[in-house]
C-alpha positions as CSV (number, residue, x, y, z in Angstrom):
1,X,0.0,0.0,0.0
2,X,2.9,2.3,0.9
3,X,4.5,1.7,-2.5
4,X,1.3,2.4,-4.3
5,X,0.8,5.7,-2.5
6,X,4.4,6.7,-3.1
7,X,4.0,6.0,-6.8
8,X,0.8,8.1,-6.9
9,X,2.6,10.9,-5.1
10,X,5.4,10.8,-7.7
11,X,3.0,10.9,-10.6
12,X,1.1,13.9,-9.1
13,X,4.4,15.7,-8.5
14,X,5.4,15.0,-12.1
15,X,2.1,16.4,-13.4
16,X,2.5,19.5,-11.3
17,X,6.1,20.1,-12.4
18,X,5.0,19.6,-16.1
19,X,2.2,22.1,-15.7
20,X,4.5,24.6,-14.0
21,X,7.1,24.1,-16.8
22,X,4.4,24.5,-19.4
23,X,3.4,27.8,-17.8
24,X,6.9,29.0,-17.8
25,X,7.2,28.2,-21.5
26,X,4.0,30.0,-22.3
27,X,5.3,33.0,-20.3
28,X,8.6,32.9,-22.1
29,X,6.9,32.7,-25.5
30,X,4.7,35.7,-24.5
31,X,7.8,37.7,-23.5
32,X,9.6,36.7,-26.7
33,X,6.7,38.1,-28.7
34,X,6.8,41.3,-26.7
35,X,10.4,41.7,-27.6
36,X,9.8,41.3,-31.3
37,X,10.0,44.5,-33.5
38,X,6.9,46.0,-34.9
39,X,6.4,46.9,-38.6
40,X,3.6,48.6,-40.5
41,X,3.3,45.9,-43.0
42,X,4.7,42.4,-43.9
43,X,4.6,42.0,-47.6
44,X,5.1,38.7,-49.4
45,X,5.8,39.1,-53.1
46,X,4.9,36.0,-55.1
47,X,6.1,36.0,-58.7
48,X,5.1,33.5,-61.4
49,X,8.1,31.9,-63.1
50,X,6.3,29.2,-65.0
51,X,7.0,28.2,-68.7
52,X,5.1,31.3,-70.0
53,X,7.7,33.5,-68.4
54,X,10.8,33.7,-70.7
55,X,14.0,35.5,-69.8
56,X,12.7,38.9,-71.0
57,X,9.5,38.7,-69.0
58,X,11.3,37.5,-65.9
59,X,13.7,40.5,-66.1
60,X,10.8,42.9,-66.6
61,X,9.2,41.6,-63.4
62,X,12.4,41.8,-61.3
63,X,13.3,45.2,-62.7
64,X,9.8,46.5,-62.0
65,X,10.0,45.4,-58.3
66,X,13.5,46.7,-57.9
67,X,12.6,50.1,-59.4
68,X,9.7,50.5,-57.0
69,X,12.1,49.9,-54.1
70,X,14.4,52.7,-55.4
71,X,11.6,55.2,-56.0
72,X,11.8,58.1,-53.6
73,X,8.1,58.5,-53.3
74,X,7.6,54.8,-52.5
75,X,10.3,54.9,-49.8
76,X,8.8,58.0,-48.3
77,X,5.5,56.1,-48.0
78,X,7.3,53.1,-46.4
79,X,9.1,55.3,-43.9
80,X,5.9,57.4,-43.2
81,X,4.1,54.7,-41.3
82,X,3.7,54.7,-37.5
83,X,6.6,52.2,-37.1
84,X,8.7,53.5,-40.0
85,X,9.4,50.0,-41.3
86,X,8.1,47.1,-43.3
87,X,9.2,43.6,-44.0
88,X,9.4,42.1,-47.4
89,X,9.9,38.5,-48.6
90,X,9.8,37.1,-52.1
91,X,8.6,33.7,-53.3
92,X,9.1,32.6,-56.9
93,X,6.8,29.8,-58.0
94,X,5.8,27.4,-60.8
95,X,5.6,23.7,-60.2
96,X,7.4,24.3,-56.9
97,X,7.8,27.4,-54.7
98,X,11.1,28.9,-53.6
99,X,11.9,31.5,-50.9
100,X,14.0,33.7,-53.2
101,X,14.3,36.5,-50.7
102,X,13.9,35.7,-46.9
103,X,12.2,38.2,-44.6
104,X,14.1,41.6,-45.0
105,X,13.5,44.7,-43.0
106,X,13.2,48.0,-44.8
107,X,13.5,51.0,-42.4
108,X,15.7,53.4,-44.4
109,X,16.5,54.1,-48.1
110,X,19.8,52.2,-48.0
111,X,18.1,49.0,-47.0
112,X,15.6,49.4,-49.8
113,X,18.4,50.0,-52.4
114,X,20.3,46.9,-51.1
115,X,17.1,44.8,-51.5
116,X,16.6,46.2,-55.0
117,X,20.1,45.1,-55.9
118,X,19.5,41.6,-54.5
119,X,16.3,41.2,-56.5
120,X,18.0,42.2,-59.8
121,X,20.6,39.5,-59.3
122,X,18.2,36.7,-58.6
123,X,18.7,33.8,-61.0
124,X,15.6,32.7,-62.9
125,X,14.0,29.6,-61.4
126,X,12.9,26.8,-63.8
127,X,9.4,25.6,-63.9
128,X,6.6,24.5,-66.2
129,X,3.1,24.7,-64.6
130,X,1.3,27.4,-62.8
131,X,0.7,25.8,-59.4
132,X,-1.0,28.7,-57.5
133,X,-2.5,26.4,-54.9
134,X,0.9,24.9,-54.0
135,X,2.3,28.4,-53.8
136,X,-0.4,29.5,-51.4
137,X,0.2,26.5,-49.2
138,X,3.9,27.2,-49.2
139,X,3.4,30.8,-48.2
140,X,1.1,29.9,-45.3
141,X,3.3,27.2,-43.9
142,X,6.8,28.4,-44.7
143,X,6.7,32.2,-44.9
144,X,3.8,33.7,-42.9
145,X,4.3,31.1,-40.1
146,X,7.9,32.4,-39.7
147,X,7.2,36.1,-39.6
148,X,10.0,37.6,-37.5
149,X,8.1,40.7,-36.3
150,X,4.7,41.9,-35.3
151,X,3.0,43.4,-38.3
152,X,0.0,45.7,-38.4
153,X,-1.0,43.9,-41.6
154,X,0.2,41.0,-43.6
155,X,-0.2,41.1,-47.4
156,X,0.4,38.4,-50.0
157,X,1.0,39.9,-53.4
158,X,0.3,37.4,-56.3
159,X,1.4,38.2,-59.8
160,X,1.1,36.0,-62.9
161,X,-0.3,35.6,-66.4
162,X,-2.4,32.4,-66.0
163,X,-4.8,30.5,-63.8
164,X,-3.8,27.4,-61.7
165,X,-3.3,24.5,-64.1
166,X,-2.2,21.9,-61.5
167,X,-4.5,19.1,-60.4
168,X,-4.4,19.8,-56.7
169,X,-8.1,19.6,-55.8
170,X,-9.2,22.2,-53.2
171,X,-5.6,23.1,-52.2
172,X,-5.9,26.7,-53.4
173,X,-9.3,27.2,-51.8
174,X,-8.2,25.6,-48.4
175,X,-4.9,27.5,-48.4
176,X,-6.6,30.8,-49.0
177,X,-9.1,30.1,-46.2
178,X,-6.2,29.4,-43.8
179,X,-4.6,32.7,-44.7
180,X,-7.8,34.7,-44.5
181,X,-8.4,33.0,-41.1
182,X,-5.4,34.7,-39.6
183,X,-6.1,38.1,-41.1
184,X,-3.9,37.9,-44.1
185,X,-4.9,39.9,-47.2
186,X,-4.2,38.5,-50.7
187,X,-4.0,41.0,-53.6
188,X,-3.6,40.3,-57.2
189,X,-1.5,41.6,-60.1
190,X,-2.7,39.7,-63.2
191,X,-0.6,40.2,-66.3
192,X,-2.9,40.6,-69.3
193,X,-0.7,38.9,-71.9
194,X,-0.8,35.5,-73.6
195,X,-3.6,33.0,-74.1
196,X,-5.4,33.9,-70.9
197,X,-5.2,37.7,-71.3
198,X,-8.9,38.2,-71.7
199,X,-9.9,36.1,-68.7
200,X,-7.1,36.2,-66.1
201,X,-8.2,39.4,-64.4
202,X,-11.7,38.0,-63.6
203,X,-10.1,34.7,-62.5
204,X,-7.9,36.5,-60.0
205,X,-10.9,38.4,-58.6
206,X,-12.8,35.1,-58.1
207,X,-10.0,32.8,-57.1
208,X,-7.1,34.7,-55.7
209,X,-7.8,37.9,-53.8
210,X,-9.5,38.2,-50.4
211,X,-9.1,39.5,-46.9
212,X,-9.3,43.1,-45.5
213,X,-9.1,45.7,-48.3
214,X,-8.2,43.1,-51.0
215,X,-7.9,44.5,-54.6
216,X,-6.6,43.8,-58.1
217,X,-4.3,46.0,-60.2
218,X,-3.9,44.5,-63.7
219,X,-0.8,45.0,-65.8
220,X,-1.5,45.5,-69.5
221,X,1.2,43.1,-70.5
222,X,4.7,42.5,-69.1
223,X,5.9,45.9,-70.3
224,X,3.3,47.5,-68.0
225,X,4.3,45.4,-65.0
226,X,6.5,48.1,-63.4
227,X,3.7,50.7,-63.4
228,X,1.1,48.2,-62.0
229,X,3.5,46.9,-59.3
230,X,4.4,50.4,-58.1
231,X,0.8,51.5,-57.9
232,X,-0.2,48.5,-55.9
233,X,2.9,48.5,-53.7
234,X,2.3,52.1,-52.6
235,X,-1.2,51.2,-51.5
236,X,-0.2,48.0,-49.7
237,X,2.4,49.8,-47.6
238,X,0.3,52.8,-46.8
239,X,-1.1,53.2,-43.4
240,X,-4.7,53.4,-44.8
241,X,-5.3,50.3,-46.9
242,X,-7.7,51.7,-49.5
243,X,-8.6,50.2,-52.9
244,X,-6.8,52.3,-55.6
C-alpha cells in the first residue's frame, strides 16, 4: 500500500512540475513576442516563373519590383508609417515554390536599395506549370508562419499571367481560407498577356484575392508590370489600406 501511495505521489508531483514548466514556456513565449520588433506591413511578393515567363518577361518583373524599391516616393511612403518600417519576402513559384528573398527589414533608403540590388541578381527559377495552390500552401506554412516581427497587416501579393493548371483539388481554396483566417490579405496583379489575357483578371478576382481591403491591379502586358506593381505596392504599404 505504501509503495502504491508513493507512486501516486510521484505521478502527481510530475504532473504539477510539467504544468509549471508549461506555464513558464508560455510566459517565455509571450515575453519573446513582446520583444519582437513591430512593422507597419509584412509583404510577401509571389512571382510567377512558369513556362510562359521567358527571360525577358522575368527581367521585366524583377526590374519593376527593384525600381519601386528605389523610388523616392515609394520609400517616403514606407518610412511614413507609424513604425517607419516594413518587412518584405519574395517567393518565386511554378511547379514548386522557392523562398527567393527571406524576410528583409526596410526602415531606411539604403536597405531598400540593397534589397533592389539583390532582386536584380536573382537567377531565374525553372518551372513549367502554374501551381497557385501549392504556392499559397507554401506561403502559409513556410513564410507567414515564420514572420520575425509583429505586423500591423500581412499582405500576400500574387502576380502571374495564367490560372492554376495543376491538379491539386481544393488546395488553393483551403490554403486561401487558412490565410484569411489569420487576417492575411491577398492582392492580385494579373498580367494581361498570352492566351489567358482576356480572362485572367476575372479569374484573379474570383479565385485569388481576399481579406481586408483586397484588390486587383492589372498590368496590360509585361511591359506594364513596373507601373502596375508600383501603384499596388504604394497602397499596400500605406497606413490606410484603401482600394486604388
